[in-house]
C-alpha positions in Angstrom: 17.4 -14.8 -15.3 15.8 -13.8 -12.0 15.9 -10.1 -11.1 15.2 -8.6 -7.7 14.1 -5.1 -8.4 13.7 -2.3 -5.8 11.0 0.2 -6.5 10.4 3.7 -5.0 8.9 3.9 -1.6 6.5 6.7 -2.6 7.6 9.1 -5.2 7.7 7.4 -8.5 10.3 9.9 -9.8 12.8 8.0 -7.7 12.8 5.2 -10.2 16.2 4.5 -11.7 16.7 3.9 -15.4 18.1 0.4 -14.6 15.0 -0.5 -12.6 12.7 0.7 -15.4 14.6 -1.1 -18.1 14.5 -4.4 -16.2 10.7 -4.1 -15.5 10.0 -3.1 -19.1 11.9 -6.0 -20.6 11.1 -8.9 -18.4 8.9 -11.8 -19.5 7.3 -12.3 -16.1 6.7 -9.8 -13.3 6.1 -11.1 -9.8 4.1 -8.5 -8.1 3.3 -8.2 -4.4 0.3 -6.0 -5.3 -1.1 -6.2 -8.8 -3.2 -3.1 -8.3 -0.3 -0.9 -7.6 1.6 -2.5 -10.4 -1.3 -1.7 -12.7 -0.7 2.0 -11.9 3.1 1.7 -12.0 3.5 0.5 -15.6 1.6 3.4 -17.2 3.7 5.8 -15.1 6.9 4.2 -16.2 5.9 4.6 -19.8 5.4 8.3 -19.1 8.8 8.7 -17.4 11.0 6.6 -19.6 11.1 6.3 -23.5 11.4 2.5 -23.3 10.0 -0.4 -25.4 7.9 -2.5 -23.1 7.4 -6.3 -23.5 3.9 -6.6 -24.8 3.7 -10.2 -23.9 4.7 -9.6 -20.3 2.9 -11.8 -17.7 2.1 -10.3 -14.3 1.8 -12.9 -11.5 0.4 -12.0 -8.0 3.1 -12.9 -5.5 2.6 -12.0 -1.9 3.5 -13.6 1.5 0.6 -16.1 1.6 1.3 -17.4 -2.0 5.1 -17.7 -1.9 5.2 -21.4 -1.2 2.4 -22.4 -3.6 3.8 -20.5 -6.5 7.5 -21.4 -6.1 7.4 -24.5 -8.4 5.9 -22.5 -11.2 8.4 -19.7 -10.9 11.3 -22.2 -10.9 9.8 -23.8 -14.0 9.7 -20.4 -15.7 13.4 -19.8 -14.8 14.3 -23.2 -16.2 12.6 -22.1 -19.5 15.1 -19.2 -19.5 12.4 -16.6 -18.9 13.4 -13.3 -17.5 11.6 -13.0 -14.2 11.5 -9.8 -12.1 10.3 -9.7 -8.5 9.0 -6.3 -7.2 7.4 -5.3 -3.9 4.5 -2.9 -3.5 7.2 -0.4 -2.5 10.9 -0.6 -1.6 13.2 -3.6 -1.7 11.9 -7.1 -1.9 12.7 -9.3 1.1 13.1 -6.2 3.4 9.9 -6.8 5.4 8.4 -7.9 2.1 8.0 -11.3 0.2 10.9 -12.9 -1.6 13.1 -14.7 0.9 11.8 -18.2 0.0 12.5 -17.6 -3.7 16.0 -16.2 -3.1 17.0 -18.9 -0.6 15.8 -21.6 -3.0 17.7 -19.9 -5.9 20.9 -20.0 -3.8 20.4 -23.7 -2.9 19.8 -24.6 -6.5 22.5 -22.4 -7.9 20.0 -20.4 -9.9 21.7 -17.0 -10.8 19.9 -13.8 -9.8 20.7 -10.1 -10.0 19.7 -7.4 -7.5 18.7 -4.1 -8.9 19.0 -1.8 -5.8 16.5 0.8 -4.7 15.5 2.8 -1.7 14.0 1.5 1.5 12.1 3.4 4.1 14.5 2.2 6.8 17.6 3.9 5.5 15.7 7.0 4.4 14.2 7.4 7.9 17.6 6.7 9.5 19.1 9.7 7.6 16.0 11.9 8.4 16.3 11.1 12.1 19.4 13.2 12.5 21.0 10.5 14.7 24.5 9.1 14.1 23.6 5.9 12.0 26.7 4.0 13.2 25.9 1.4 14.4 22.2 0.8 13.6 19.9 -2.2 13.7 16.8 -2.8 11.6 14.0 -4.8 13.3 11.3 -4.8 10.6 7.7 -4.6 11.8 7.2 -4.4 15.5 5.1 -7.1 17.2 1.4 -6.5 17.3 0.9 -8.1 20.8 1.7 -5.8 23.7 3.5 -8.5 25.7 5.8 -9.3 22.8 6.5 -5.7 22.2 7.4 -5.1 25.8 9.9 -8.0 25.6 11.4 -6.5 22.5 11.7 -3.1 24.2 13.5 -4.9 27.1 15.9 -6.4 24.6 16.5 -2.9 23.1 17.6 -1.9 26.6 20.0 -4.9 26.7 21.3 -4.0 23.2 21.9 -0.5 24.4 24.0 -1.8 27.3 26.2 -3.7 24.8 26.2 -0.9 22.1 25.6 2.4 23.8 25.4 4.3 20.5 23.1 1.9 18.7 20.2 3.3 16.7 17.1 1.1 16.1 14.9 1.3 13.0 11.6 -0.4 12.8 8.2 -0.2 11.1 4.9 0.5 12.9 1.3 1.0 11.9 -0.5 4.4 12.4 -3.1 2.5 14.6 -0.4 1.3 17.0 2.2 4.0 17.0 0.8 6.0 19.9 0.6 2.9 22.1 4.2 2.0 21.1 5.4 5.5 22.0 3.7 5.2 25.4 5.4 1.9 26.1 8.8 3.4 25.1 8.1 6.2 27.5 7.4 3.7 30.3 10.4 1.5 29.6 13.0 3.8 27.9 11.8 7.3 28.9 15.1 9.0 28.1 15.4 7.6 24.6 14.9 9.9 21.6 12.8 9.0 18.6 12.0 10.1 15.1 8.6 9.2 13.8 8.9 9.3 10.0 5.7 9.0 8.0 4.7 9.0 4.3 8.4 9.2 3.3 9.0 10.8 -0.1 5.2 11.4 -0.5 3.2 14.6 -0.6 2.5 14.6 3.1 5.9 13.5 4.3 6.5 14.4 7.9 9.3 13.9 10.5 8.6 14.3 14.2 11.5 14.2 16.6 11.7 14.2 20.4 11.2 12.0 23.5 8.4 9.5 23.4 6.4 11.6 26.0 6.6 14.5 23.6 5.1 12.7 20.7 2.5 10.1 21.7 -0.3 12.6 21.9 -0.1 13.4 18.2 -2.1 11.8 15.5 -0.2 9.9 12.8 -1.5 8.7 9.5 0.0 6.7 6.6 3.1 4.4 6.6 5.4 5.0 9.5 9.1 4.2 10.2 10.2 4.7 13.7 13.9 5.4 14.6 14.9 5.0 18.3 18.1 6.4 19.8 
């Protein structure tokens, strides 16, 4: 059986017992980042009194390896191995690897189960204080300025169609100030929430207009919510 397992986005105490049981029992663990998984397993053993599979195999599985490793993973599933896919943090497929595997499983009628968990997008959406209905998730924003400007223009068009729409996206700390400046140029009246390091020790939520926020320094993982 194939399991798609959400993991905490920062605070490991957000693990559910179902997530922990699945990871502990699986034969094969597909890991986006084996280093973080190496820290994760000992922490799970501290948090939950579970019996872990001592023969568990951990396979590195990230965006650049999805295609190459797909045949081997399908072979493991044909052997009735219990295979669990986890991201470094959050839900697989949500701006993380896994889509190729799931789309193939659907085409080949391979059963799979989703073990839900938190995502930074929904957590930030609640933190923003904006009415979340309706909202749109865009994933990571483009790195190139011209593509980002085109996307911001489409945000304007989206607002014309859905005046109450809230947009959620991911941005890097190196680019967030420039992104806020572009929002100030093209959507100066919008309100934003810059949510960084969600559920972690230095979690911080900054709210205001882009012009009020782009002079600040932001570190860590950032989720941007735009109203």
